[in-house]
N, CA, C and O of each residue as an XYZ file, in Angstrom:
864
protein
N      20.639      3.286     52.855
C      20.101      4.130     51.784
C      20.647      3.690     50.429
O      19.918      3.634     49.439
N      21.967      3.372     50.403
C      22.557      2.949     49.146
C      21.895      1.662     48.651
O      21.615      1.509     47.462
N      21.644      0.714     49.614
C      20.983     -0.526     49.231
C      19.587     -0.294     48.703
O      19.147     -0.962     47.768
N      18.884      0.664     49.311
C      17.527      0.986     48.861
C      17.536      1.534     47.440
O      16.724      1.121     46.612
N      18.449      2.463     47.149
C      18.536      3.031     45.813
C      18.907      1.971     44.794
O      18.395      1.969     43.674
N      19.803      1.066     45.183
C      20.181     -0.014     44.279
C      18.980     -0.883     43.951
O      18.787     -1.283     42.803
N      18.167     -1.174     44.971
C      16.966     -1.981     44.740
C      16.014     -1.280     43.785
O      15.433     -1.915     42.905
N      15.851      0.035     43.956
C      14.972      0.790     43.064
C      15.467      0.725     41.632
O      14.678      0.530     40.707
N      16.790      0.889     41.439
C      17.351      0.869     40.098
C      17.182     -0.492     39.460
O      16.921     -0.583     38.261
N      17.326     -1.557     40.241
C      17.146     -2.896     39.699
C      15.706     -3.120     39.257
O      15.462     -3.734     38.218
N      14.752     -2.626     40.041
C      13.348     -2.781     39.673
C      13.054     -2.017     38.399
O      12.408     -2.542     37.492
N      13.530     -0.762     38.321
C      13.294      0.056     37.134
C      13.949     -0.574     35.926
O      13.346     -0.652     34.856
N      15.211     -1.037     36.093
C      15.907     -1.651     34.964
C      15.183     -2.901     34.506
O      15.146     -3.204     33.314
N      14.605     -3.629     35.454
C      13.907     -4.853     35.089
C      12.717     -4.606     34.197
O      12.334     -5.476     33.415
N      12.116     -3.408     34.306
C      10.946     -3.100     33.490
C      11.292     -3.108     32.012
O      10.470     -3.509     31.189
N      12.511     -2.668     31.658
C      12.895     -2.600     30.257
C      13.650     -3.820     29.787
O      14.122     -3.847     28.650
N      13.780     -4.836     30.632
C      14.616     -5.966     30.281
C      13.833     -7.146     29.728
O      14.416     -8.180     29.404
N      12.497     -6.999     29.616
C      11.678     -8.095     29.120
C      11.950     -8.285     27.634
O      11.893     -7.327     26.864
N      12.248     -9.532     27.224
C      12.528     -9.806     25.822
C      11.258     -9.703     25.000
O      10.184    -10.114     25.440
N      11.389     -9.156     23.813
C      10.229     -8.994     22.944
C       9.861    -10.316     22.299
O      10.731    -11.135     22.002
N       8.577    -10.522     22.085
C       8.085    -11.710     21.394
C       7.619    -11.289     20.006
O       6.425    -11.289     19.708
N       8.573    -10.935     19.173
C       8.300    -10.533     17.801
C       8.750    -11.659     16.885
O       9.912    -12.066     16.920
N       7.836    -12.163     16.065
C       8.123    -13.292     15.193
C       8.277    -12.806     13.758
O       7.411    -12.103     13.238
N       9.389    -13.186     13.116
C       9.656    -12.834     11.720
C       9.550    -14.116     10.886
O      10.241    -15.097     11.160
N       8.686    -14.101      9.872
C       8.501    -15.270      9.020
C       8.664    -14.866      7.561
O       7.884    -14.051      7.069
N       9.660    -15.413      6.848
C       9.788    -15.107      5.417
C       8.524    -15.519      4.668
O       7.952    -16.577      4.930
N       8.099    -14.677      3.739
C       6.917    -14.972      2.937
C       5.731    -14.104      3.312
O       5.771    -13.331      4.269
N       4.678    -14.257      2.529
C       3.437    -13.497      2.693
C       2.446    -14.381      3.424
O       1.838    -15.269      2.826
N       2.283    -14.138      4.725
C       1.455    -15.005      5.562
C       0.369    -14.195      6.272
O       0.423    -14.013      7.488
N      -0.613    -13.711      5.516
C      -1.632    -12.851      6.139
C      -2.541    -13.618      7.070
O      -2.864    -14.783      6.836
N      -2.949    -12.944      8.132
C      -3.966    -13.480      9.008
C      -5.194    -12.580      8.866
O      -6.106    -12.901      8.105
N      -5.230    -11.462      9.587
C      -6.293    -10.481      9.385
C      -5.752     -9.231      8.693
O      -6.397     -8.182      8.701
N      -4.571     -9.348      8.097
C      -3.927     -8.176      7.504
C      -4.705     -7.656      6.294
O      -5.260     -8.427      5.513
N      -4.729     -6.328      6.162
C      -5.401     -5.690      5.035
C      -4.409     -4.791      4.320
O      -3.400     -4.376      4.891
N      -4.709     -4.497      3.063
C      -3.829     -3.628      2.282
C      -3.805     -2.220      2.858
O      -4.813     -1.720      3.357
N      -2.646     -1.592      2.780
C      -2.534     -0.171      3.127
C      -2.722      0.611      1.834
O      -1.928      0.483      0.902
N      -3.767      1.414      1.783
C      -4.111      2.158      0.567
C      -3.491      3.544      0.630
O      -3.695      4.282      1.595
N      -2.739      3.891     -0.395
C      -2.086      5.195     -0.463
C      -2.660      5.993     -1.623
O      -3.052      5.425     -2.642
N      -2.710      7.323     -1.461
C      -3.147      8.196     -2.533
C      -1.970      8.516     -3.445
O      -0.876      8.817     -2.969
N      -2.195      8.452     -4.759
C      -1.132      8.715     -5.721
C      -0.703     10.176     -5.671
O      -1.491     11.052     -5.317
N       0.545     10.427     -6.026
C       1.034     11.792     -6.177
C       1.643     12.396     -4.940
O       2.106     13.536     -4.996
N       1.669     11.688     -3.812
C       2.309     12.223     -2.607
C       3.825     12.230     -2.784
O       4.384     11.366     -3.460
N       4.477     13.203     -2.178
C       5.926     13.286     -2.254
C       6.450     14.015     -1.022
O       5.821     14.956     -0.537
N       7.600     13.578     -0.518
C       8.211     14.201      0.653
C       8.898     13.147      1.500
O       8.930     11.976      1.120
N       9.444     13.537      2.634
C      10.083     12.562      3.512
C       9.047     11.717      4.241
O       9.405     10.773      4.945
N       7.758     12.046      4.080
C       6.672     11.260      4.661
C       5.512     11.185      3.683
O       5.076     12.202      3.142
N       5.015      9.972      3.458
C       3.757      9.792      2.732
C       2.868      8.927      3.611
O       3.361      8.213      4.485
N       1.563      8.988      3.383
C       0.629      8.314      4.287
C      -0.363      7.454      3.525
O      -0.597      7.637      2.330
N      -0.935      6.515      4.252
C      -1.986      5.664      3.709
C      -2.941      5.268      4.812
O      -2.750      5.643      5.969
N      -3.969      4.510      4.464
C      -4.949      4.040      5.446
C      -5.190      2.547      5.235
O      -5.221      2.087      4.094
N      -5.360      1.788      6.308
C      -5.695      0.368      6.148
C      -7.070      0.219      5.511
O      -8.016      0.901      5.905
N      -7.182     -0.659      4.543
C      -8.429     -0.849      3.810
C      -9.554     -1.269      4.745
O      -9.469     -2.306      5.404
N     -10.613     -0.457      4.799
C     -11.788     -0.779      5.592
C     -11.689     -0.440      7.065
O     -12.612     -0.733      7.825
N     -10.581      0.177      7.491
C     -10.403      0.531      8.900
C     -10.323      2.051      9.006
O      -9.403      2.663      8.463
N     -11.270      2.656      9.692
C     -11.308      4.116      9.796
C     -10.530      4.582     11.018
O     -10.396      3.851     12.000
N     -10.017      5.808     10.945
C      -9.364      6.436     12.082
C      -7.898      6.087     12.249
O      -7.257      6.574     13.179
N      -7.342      5.247     11.362
C      -5.938      4.866     11.455
C      -5.196      5.392     10.235
O      -5.602      5.142      9.100
N      -4.117      6.114     10.466
C      -3.251      6.602      9.394
C      -1.893      5.923      9.513
O      -1.305      5.879     10.594
N      -1.400      5.396      8.401
C      -0.095      4.746      8.382
C       0.920      5.704      7.776
O       0.741      6.186      6.657
N       1.986      5.978      8.522
C       3.035      6.887      8.067
C       4.207      6.084      7.509
O       4.667      5.130      8.136
N       4.684      6.471      6.336
C       5.922      5.944      5.759
C       6.920      7.101      5.736
O       6.690      8.109      5.068
N       8.013      6.958      6.455
C       8.982      8.047      6.545
C      10.375      7.536      6.182
O      10.662      6.344      6.291
N      11.237      8.461      5.749
C      12.592      8.111      5.342
C      13.479      9.339      5.455
O      12.990     10.464      5.554
N      14.780      9.115      5.438
C      15.709     10.239      5.332
C      15.781     10.724      3.885
O      16.348     11.781      3.608
N      15.212      9.959      2.976
C      15.178     10.303      1.555
C      13.784     10.781      1.177
O      12.818     10.543      1.903
N      13.686     11.450      0.047
C      12.383     11.901     -0.426
C      11.616     10.723     -0.999
O      12.125      9.974     -1.833
N      10.388     10.574     -0.538
C       9.550      9.449     -0.955
C       8.542      9.895     -2.001
O       8.245     11.081     -2.144
N       8.025      8.915     -2.724
C       7.035      9.158     -3.765
C       6.009      8.033     -3.728
O       6.359      6.861     -3.597
N       4.724      8.411     -3.846
C       3.668      7.416     -4.029
C       3.255      7.519     -5.491
O       2.442      8.374     -5.844
N       3.807      6.654     -6.351
C       3.743      6.938     -7.783
C       2.450      6.616     -8.499
O       2.177      7.212     -9.541
N       1.627      5.684     -7.983
C       0.470      5.300     -8.790
C      -0.707      4.900     -7.918
O      -0.546      4.230     -6.899
N      -1.904      5.326     -8.340
C      -3.116      4.956     -7.616
C      -3.460      3.503     -7.921
O      -3.128      2.981     -8.985
N      -4.130      2.864     -6.970
C      -4.574      1.503     -7.206
C      -3.531      0.458     -6.898
O      -3.845     -0.733     -6.911
N      -2.293      0.854     -6.620
C      -1.254     -0.098     -6.243
C      -0.525      0.457     -5.039
O       0.028      1.555     -5.093
N      -0.520     -0.297     -3.954
C       0.109      0.182     -2.727
C       1.620      0.013     -2.848
O       2.137     -1.099     -2.739
N       2.313      1.105     -3.070
C       3.763      1.056     -3.158
C       4.347      2.420     -2.820
O       3.761      3.458     -3.127
N       5.512      2.398     -2.184
C       6.222      3.614     -1.818
C       7.623      3.518     -2.421
O       8.318      2.522     -2.223
N       8.037      4.555     -3.160
C       9.327      4.531     -3.848
C      10.142      5.760     -3.491
O       9.637      6.717     -2.904
N      11.423      5.710     -3.862
C      12.270      6.890     -3.726
C      11.890      7.892     -4.809
O      11.366      7.501     -5.852
N      12.138      9.148     -4.583
C      11.829     10.199     -5.543
C      13.132     10.926     -5.913
O      13.766     11.499     -5.027
N      13.555     10.926     -7.190
C      12.834     10.406     -8.354
C      12.814      8.886     -8.390
O      13.755      8.223     -7.954
N      11.719      8.350     -8.920
C      11.552      6.901     -8.963
C      12.687      6.275     -9.759
O      13.062      6.774    -10.820
N      13.231      5.181     -9.243
C      14.372      4.530     -9.875
C      15.653      4.715     -9.087
O      16.629      4.000     -9.312
N      15.661      5.684     -8.147
C      16.796      5.801     -7.234
C      16.706      4.720     -6.164
O      15.601      4.336     -5.781
N      17.838      4.218     -5.670
C      17.784      3.229     -4.591
C      17.180      3.822     -3.321
O      17.543      4.922     -2.906
N      16.262      3.090     -2.715
C      15.666      3.468     -1.436
C      16.376      2.659     -0.354
O      16.298      1.431     -0.354
N      17.058      3.323      0.557
C      17.908      2.615      1.524
C      17.308      2.501      2.920
O      17.782      1.701      3.727
N      16.276      3.285      3.219
C      15.658      3.173      4.550
C      14.207      3.640      4.495
O      13.859      4.572      3.771
N      13.373      2.965      5.279
C      11.957      3.294      5.304
C      11.372      2.827      6.633
O      11.600      1.694      7.056
N      10.612      3.713      7.290
C       9.982      3.387      8.568
C       8.471      3.412      8.417
O       7.909      4.330      7.819
N       7.810      2.380      8.973
C       6.349      2.280      8.926
C       5.811      2.373     10.345
O       6.221      1.611     11.220
N       4.884      3.314     10.577
C       4.265      3.488     11.894
C       2.832      3.946     11.702
O       2.513      4.630     10.730
N       1.968      3.564     12.635
C       0.602      4.074     12.614
C       0.567      5.294     13.523
O       1.013      5.235     14.669
N       0.048      6.378     13.020
C       0.135      7.682     13.666
C      -0.587      7.685     15.013
O      -1.812      7.786     15.074
N       0.207      7.571     16.114
C      -0.368      7.614     17.444
C      -0.908      6.284     17.936
O      -1.452      6.213     19.038
N      -0.768      5.224     17.139
C      -1.294      3.915     17.508
C      -0.217      2.844     17.333
O       0.778      3.049     16.638
N      -0.435      1.713     17.972
C       0.409      0.549     17.745
C      -0.349     -0.465     16.898
O      -1.568     -0.381     16.748
N       0.391     -1.423     16.346
C      -0.230     -2.489     15.560
C       0.429     -3.810     15.937
O       1.416     -3.824     16.671
N      -0.113     -4.923     15.436
C       0.418     -6.227     15.844
C       0.952     -7.063     14.689
O       1.785     -7.942     14.913
N       0.502     -6.820     13.467
C       0.970     -7.595     12.311
C       1.363     -6.631     11.187
O       0.724     -5.599     10.983
N       2.430     -6.993     10.463
C       2.852     -6.188      9.318
C       3.487     -7.116      8.288
O       4.294     -7.980      8.630
N       3.113     -6.928      7.024
C       3.732     -7.663      5.926
C       4.393     -6.642      5.004
O       3.752     -5.695      4.550
N       5.673     -6.845      4.736
C       6.421     -5.918      3.889
C       7.006     -6.674      2.700
O       7.209     -7.887      2.751
N       7.269     -5.931      1.634
C       7.870     -6.515      0.438
C       8.781     -5.479     -0.212
O       8.382     -4.840     -1.185
N      10.005     -5.297      0.309
C      10.955     -4.411     -0.374
C      11.377     -5.060     -1.688
O      11.929     -6.160     -1.698
N      11.115     -4.377     -2.786
C      11.167     -4.992     -4.120
C      12.371     -4.497     -4.907
O      12.733     -3.322     -4.848
N      12.987     -5.420     -5.648
C      14.036     -5.054     -6.601
C      13.610     -5.548     -7.976
O      13.216     -6.703     -8.136
N      13.691     -4.666     -8.966
C      13.346     -5.032    -10.339
C      14.174     -4.220    -11.320
O      15.118     -3.532    -10.930
N      13.817     -4.305    -12.592
C      14.592     -3.646    -13.634
C      14.482     -2.136    -13.632
O      15.251     -1.451    -14.306
N      13.512     -1.606    -12.865
C      13.305     -0.161    -12.869
C      14.431      0.587    -12.175
O      14.597      1.789    -12.385
N      15.207     -0.111    -11.348
C      16.294      0.536    -10.618
C      17.578     -0.264    -10.851
O      17.901     -1.140    -10.050
N      18.306      0.013    -11.915
C      19.501     -0.776    -12.227
C      20.616     -0.630    -11.200
O      21.510     -1.474    -11.144
N      20.581      0.437    -10.375
C      21.633      0.627     -9.372
C      21.255      0.047     -8.010
O      22.047      0.114     -7.070
N      20.042     -0.525     -7.894
C      19.638     -1.165     -6.633
C      20.323     -2.529     -6.524
O      20.170     -3.380     -7.401
N      21.065     -2.724     -5.460
C      21.768     -3.995     -5.285
C      21.221     -4.819     -4.129
O      21.553     -5.999     -4.015
N      20.397     -4.237     -3.274
C      19.781     -4.992     -2.189
C      20.807     -5.644     -1.281
O      21.708     -4.985     -0.761
N      20.655     -6.964     -1.095
C      21.560     -7.684     -0.205
C      21.057     -7.699      1.218
O      19.858     -7.574      1.470
N      21.989     -7.855      2.153
C      21.627     -7.995      3.567
C      20.927     -6.740      4.066
O      21.431     -5.627      3.912
N      19.760     -6.936      4.664
C      18.999     -5.812      5.211
C      18.886     -5.966      6.722
O      19.133     -7.036      7.277
N      18.509     -4.878      7.366
C      18.261     -4.878      8.802
C      16.839     -4.395      9.042
O      16.470     -3.299      8.621
N      16.041     -5.213      9.719
C      14.674     -4.843     10.069
C      14.649     -4.583     11.571
O      14.922     -5.481     12.367
N      14.322     -3.352     11.953
C      14.294     -2.973     13.366
C      12.862     -2.689     13.794
O      12.173     -1.862     13.197
N      12.426     -3.386     14.836
C      11.062     -3.229     15.344
C      11.108     -2.624     16.736
O      11.777     -3.153     17.623
N      10.405     -1.524     16.929
C      10.221     -0.925     18.250
C       8.841     -1.323     18.757
O       7.834     -1.118     18.078
N       8.806     -1.901     19.971
C       7.553     -2.465     20.471
C       7.317     -2.074     21.921
O       8.219     -1.609     22.618
N       6.076     -2.276     22.353
C       5.681     -2.121     23.751
C       5.354     -3.499     24.309
O       4.825     -4.353     23.598
N       5.669     -3.713     25.585
C       5.299     -4.982     26.198
C       3.819     -4.977     26.583
O       3.114     -4.005     26.317
N       3.352     -6.048     27.201
C       1.927     -6.177     27.505
C       1.440     -5.149     28.519
O       0.236     -4.949     28.672
N       2.391     -4.485     29.227
C       2.032     -3.422     30.173
C       2.088     -2.047     29.530
O       1.864     -1.039     30.200
N       2.386     -1.997     28.231
C       2.444     -0.726     27.525
C       3.742      0.023     27.695
O       3.806      1.219     27.409
N       4.791     -0.661     28.162
C       6.082     -0.019     28.359
C       7.013     -0.330     27.194
O       6.968     -1.436     26.656
N       7.858      0.623     26.791
C       8.741      0.399     25.644
C       9.830     -0.619     25.958
O      10.369     -0.655     27.063
N      10.139     -1.444     24.965
C      11.181     -2.444     25.084
C      12.386     -2.055     24.242
O      12.319     -1.126     23.437
N      13.470     -2.761     24.430
C      14.636     -2.561     23.574
C      14.271     -2.956     22.146
O      13.511     -3.906     21.953
N      14.791     -2.253     21.141
C      14.470     -2.600     19.749
C      14.832     -4.051     19.435
O      15.835     -4.573     19.923
N      14.007     -4.689     18.619
C      14.253     -6.050     18.160
C      14.786     -5.966     16.727
O      14.159     -5.348     15.866
N      15.929     -6.579     16.477
C      16.594     -6.471     15.169
C      16.583     -7.831     14.480
O      16.926     -8.850     15.079
N      16.179     -7.828     13.204
C      16.149     -9.043     12.384
C      17.035     -8.827     11.162
O      16.889     -7.834     10.449
N      17.951     -9.758     10.925
C      18.886     -9.621      9.793
C      18.752    -10.777      8.804
O      19.666    -11.039      8.022
N      17.615    -11.466      8.842
C      17.446    -12.643      7.994
C      16.795    -12.389      6.656
O      16.522    -13.341      5.924
N      16.529    -11.121      6.301
C      15.915    -10.825      5.005
C      16.997    -10.341      4.045
O      17.496     -9.223      4.173
N      17.354    -11.186      3.086
C      18.339    -10.821      2.072
C      17.575    -10.370      0.832
O      16.966    -11.193      0.149
N      17.599     -9.083      0.535
C      16.784     -8.526     -0.541
C      17.441     -8.810     -1.880
O      18.564     -8.378     -2.142
N      16.718     -9.551     -2.731
C      17.205     -9.879     -4.070
C      16.203     -9.448     -5.123
O      15.279     -8.687     -4.835
N      16.384     -9.936     -6.349
C      15.486     -9.571     -7.440
C      14.098    -10.147     -7.193
O      13.965    -11.262     -6.691
N      13.068     -9.388     -7.546
C      11.697     -9.856     -7.385
C      11.167     -9.609     -5.991
O      11.644     -8.720     -5.285
N      10.170    -10.403     -5.588
C       9.507    -10.223     -4.297
C      10.399    -10.650     -3.140
O      11.194    -11.582     -3.257
N      10.250     -9.949     -2.021
C      11.013    -10.255     -0.809
C      10.089    -10.096      0.399
O      10.345     -9.275      1.279
N       9.023    -10.879      0.433
C       8.016    -10.728      1.480
C       8.568    -11.157      2.843
O       9.347    -12.103      2.951
N       8.135    -10.424      3.882
C       8.438    -10.772      5.261
C       7.209    -10.454      6.105
O       6.663     -9.354      6.022
N       6.773    -11.423      6.922
C       5.644    -11.222      7.822
C       6.164    -11.035      9.242
O       6.953    -11.844      9.732
N       5.720     -9.967      9.900
C       6.169     -9.629     11.254
C       4.953     -9.635     12.168
O       3.970     -8.944     11.900
N       5.014    -10.413     13.248
C       3.871    -10.554     14.146
C       4.326    -10.349     15.586
O       5.312    -10.946     16.019
N       3.605     -9.500     16.335
C       3.846     -9.314     17.762
C       2.941    -10.272     18.533
O       1.742    -10.350     18.265
N       3.521    -11.004     19.496
C       2.759    -11.968     20.279
C       2.885    -11.639     21.762
O       3.581    -10.697     22.139
N       2.207    -12.422     22.599
C       2.338    -12.261     24.045
C       1.819    -10.949     24.579
O       2.308    -10.455     25.595
N       0.825    -10.371     23.903
C       0.271     -9.104     24.369
C       1.084     -7.893     23.992
O       0.756     -6.778     24.398
N       2.143     -8.086     23.219
C       2.966     -6.959     22.801
C       2.363     -6.270     21.585
O       1.480     -6.822     20.928
N       2.834     -5.077     21.286
C       2.358     -4.331     20.132
C       3.518     -3.539     19.543
O       4.462     -3.171     20.242
N       3.426     -3.286     18.241
C       4.515     -2.655     17.500
C       4.252     -1.159     17.353
O       3.163     -0.736     16.965
N       5.274     -0.374     17.671
C       5.196      1.084     17.490
C       5.669      1.464     16.092
O       5.031      2.278     15.424
N       6.785      0.880     15.641
C       7.317      1.206     14.320
C       8.206      0.078     13.826
O       8.764     -0.687     14.613
N       8.328     -0.011     12.505
C       9.208     -0.985     11.855
C      10.041     -0.245     10.824
O       9.502      0.489      9.996
N      11.367     -0.436     10.871
C      12.269      0.248      9.948
C      13.029     -0.774      9.111
O      13.599     -1.732      9.634
N      13.025     -0.546      7.796
C      13.803     -1.360      6.861
C      15.032     -0.554      6.465
O      14.911      0.580      6.001
N      16.214     -1.136      6.646
C      17.453     -0.472      6.245
C      18.236     -1.419      5.336
O      18.415     -2.594      5.658
N      18.698     -0.901      4.204
C      19.486     -1.704      3.274
C      20.417     -0.782      2.492
O      19.959     -0.043      1.621
N      21.726     -0.812      2.790
C      22.667      0.087      2.107
C      22.674     -0.090      0.593
O      22.938      0.864     -0.138
N      22.386     -1.311      0.109
C      22.377     -1.538     -1.334
C      21.186     -0.935     -2.032
O      21.230     -0.683     -3.236
N      20.116     -0.699     -1.288
C      18.938     -0.051     -1.842
C      17.989     -1.011     -2.536
O      18.403     -2.016     -3.112
N      16.696     -0.678     -2.467
C      15.661     -1.435     -3.161
C      14.786     -0.466     -3.941
O      14.775      0.735     -3.674
N      14.039     -1.017     -4.930
C      13.201     -0.156     -5.782
C      12.167      0.603     -4.980
O      12.097      1.831     -5.014
N      11.362     -0.165     -4.256
C      10.247      0.410     -3.529
C       9.702     -0.644     -2.577
O      10.127     -1.800     -2.589
N       8.749     -0.218     -1.754
C       8.031     -1.134     -0.868
C       6.680     -1.396     -1.497
O       5.889     -0.473     -1.687
N       6.408     -2.663     -1.825
C       5.167     -3.002     -2.513
C       4.235     -3.804     -1.618
O       4.671     -4.572     -0.761
N       2.947     -3.607     -1.840
C       1.878     -4.392     -1.207
C       2.000     -4.490      0.309
O       1.843     -5.582      0.853
N       2.274     -3.390      1.013
C       2.335     -3.484      2.480
C       0.952     -3.785      3.051
O      -0.049     -3.227      2.602
N       0.907     -4.671      4.045
C      -0.338     -5.050      4.704
C      -0.148     -4.923      6.209
O       0.962     -5.063      6.723
N      -1.255     -4.654      6.911
C      -1.162     -4.384      8.343
C      -2.422     -4.881      9.044
O      -3.475     -5.009      8.420
N      -2.311     -5.160     10.344
C      -3.504     -5.478     11.125
C      -3.276     -5.126     12.581
O      -2.147     -4.894     13.013
N      -4.366     -5.089     13.331
C      -4.328     -4.786     14.752
C      -4.625     -6.011     15.571
O      -4.400     -7.127     15.100
N      -5.121     -5.851     16.775
C      -5.799     -4.635     17.235
C      -4.863     -3.433     17.366
O      -3.718     -3.546     17.804
N      -5.407     -2.266     16.964
C      -4.673     -1.026     17.073
C      -4.953     -0.404     18.440
O      -6.100     -0.349     18.882
N      -3.906      0.059     19.097
C      -4.064      0.658     20.429
C      -3.302      1.975     20.479
O      -2.245      2.113     19.863
N      -3.842      2.941     21.214
C      -3.191      4.235     21.338
C      -1.849      4.088     22.050
O      -1.745      3.365     23.041
N      -0.831      4.769     21.547
C       0.491      4.752     22.170
C       0.438      5.573     23.452
O      -0.002      6.722     23.413
N       0.876      5.018     24.604
C       0.888      5.804     25.849
C       1.761      7.040     25.718
O       2.787      7.020     25.038
N       1.346      8.112     26.371
C       2.148      9.329     26.358
C       3.460      9.097     27.107
O       3.480      8.379     28.107
N       4.566      9.703     26.631
C       5.839      9.570     27.347
C       5.745      9.960     28.812
O       6.455      9.403     29.649
N       4.867     10.921     29.132
C       4.712     11.341     30.522
C       4.194     10.191     31.380
O       4.538     10.088     32.558
N       3.363      9.324     30.788
C       2.856      8.165     31.523
C       3.985      7.204     31.843
O       4.073      6.691     32.959
N       4.871      6.954     30.841
C       6.019      6.081     31.082
C       6.908      6.659     32.171
O       7.439      5.924     33.003
N       7.071      7.985     32.164
C       7.982      8.613     33.120
C       7.507      8.446     34.552
O       8.317      8.439     35.479
N       6.194      8.311     34.743
C       5.665      8.178     36.102
C       5.854      6.777     36.677
O       5.805      6.598     37.894
N       6.067      5.789     35.823
C       6.153      4.408     36.291
C       7.288      4.199     37.282
O       7.049      3.607     38.334
N       8.549      4.663     37.001
C       9.610      4.465     37.987
C       9.322      5.120     39.324
O       9.671      4.567     40.367
N       8.679      6.313     39.317
C       8.356      6.995     40.566
C       7.342      6.186     41.370
O       7.419      6.122     42.596
N       6.381      5.563     40.660
C       5.414      4.725     41.352
C       6.073      3.514     41.990
O       5.720      3.116     43.100
N       7.033      2.930     41.280
C       7.758      1.787     41.831
C       8.564      2.185     43.062
O       8.575      1.467     44.062
N       9.233      3.323     42.986
C      10.047      3.787     44.109
C       9.166      4.093     45.314
O       9.517      3.774     46.450
N       8.004      4.723     45.051
C       7.095      5.040     46.161
C       6.612      3.763     46.826
O       6.495      3.705     48.050
N       6.328      2.726     46.022
C       5.887      1.463     46.581
C       6.951      0.813     47.448
O       6.649      0.235     48.492
N       8.210      0.911     47.004
C       9.301      0.346     47.794
C       9.485      1.100     49.099
O       9.768      0.493     50.132
N       9.327      2.428     49.061
C       9.454      3.233     50.283
C       8.385      2.828     51.293
O       8.684      2.614     52.468
N       7.130      2.724     50.828
C       6.042      2.356     51.732
C       6.252      0.967     52.321
O       5.982      0.731     53.498
N       6.734      0.059     51.492
C       6.974     -1.298     51.984
C       8.062     -1.299     53.051
O       7.958     -1.998     54.059
N       9.121     -0.497     52.815
C      10.216     -0.439     53.787
C       9.741      0.179     55.100
O      10.148     -0.250     56.180
N       8.865      1.203     54.998
C       8.355      1.855     56.205
C       7.503      0.885     57.014
O       7.574      0.861     58.242
N       6.692      0.083     56.316
C       5.864     -0.893     57.019
C       6.733     -1.903     57.761
O       6.411     -2.319     58.873
N       7.843     -2.290     57.127
C       8.734     -3.267     57.758
C       9.362     -2.726     59.038
O       9.706     -3.491     59.939
N       9.510     -1.391     59.117
C      10.182     -0.788     60.273
C       9.221     -0.480     61.413
O       9.658     -0.253     62.541
N       7.890     -0.466     61.132
C       6.929     -0.145     62.178
C       6.833     -1.310     63.166
O       6.474     -2.417     62.764
N       7.140     -1.091     64.436
C       7.079     -2.196     65.395
C       5.653     -2.669     65.606
O       4.719     -1.869     65.675
N       5.502     -3.965     65.704
C       4.188     -4.541     65.916
C       3.804     -4.455     67.390
O       4.639     -4.665     68.270
N       2.540     -4.146     67.651
C       2.065     -4.080     69.034
C       1.912     -5.482     69.602
O       1.447     -6.394     68.920
N       2.309     -5.642     70.863
C       2.231     -6.954     71.502
C       0.789     -7.226     71.931
O       0.500     -8.283     72.492
């Protein structure tokens, strides 16, 4: 029995052990990415936008800080009041996953206390079977003055649930965010919870078959 339980745990653990195929490329490298359009005047710990020309998808920008969408016609998310350092920002499509994202955490003269520096980009993704993977962390984006574009692409059938930018030094705002799909609905947590039980049931049935004596 102990060996059987150990086998089940190894199978379940193996489901979450698949390495993510998330590619980070410095620069603005659009493929099918479109601008995320935001409405001016939004304020709060969450502001929203929509991908240009794509209906039914809402992009959420959330932070532990109060956010501001300061101007129409330019896709940018800033700290509120504008000019304060923005130290963390998460981008997710509401109830959906995405495959490409271009970000540009910006530093300029509008925020004299923004120092930028080493940032941490954390991507939460699903594998090709729709199961959650361990977060993928990228530390190669050093935020300095001017543009700091980074292109993030999920490959191998994977899809991105959320992307978080963290920088203790702070940046002015996130400018010109772009996104693309295919967009897919995020599986319900209840669906994920059933997967280990299905694996265990399969192992039980296999073990029972092995014990049934064959007729001569």
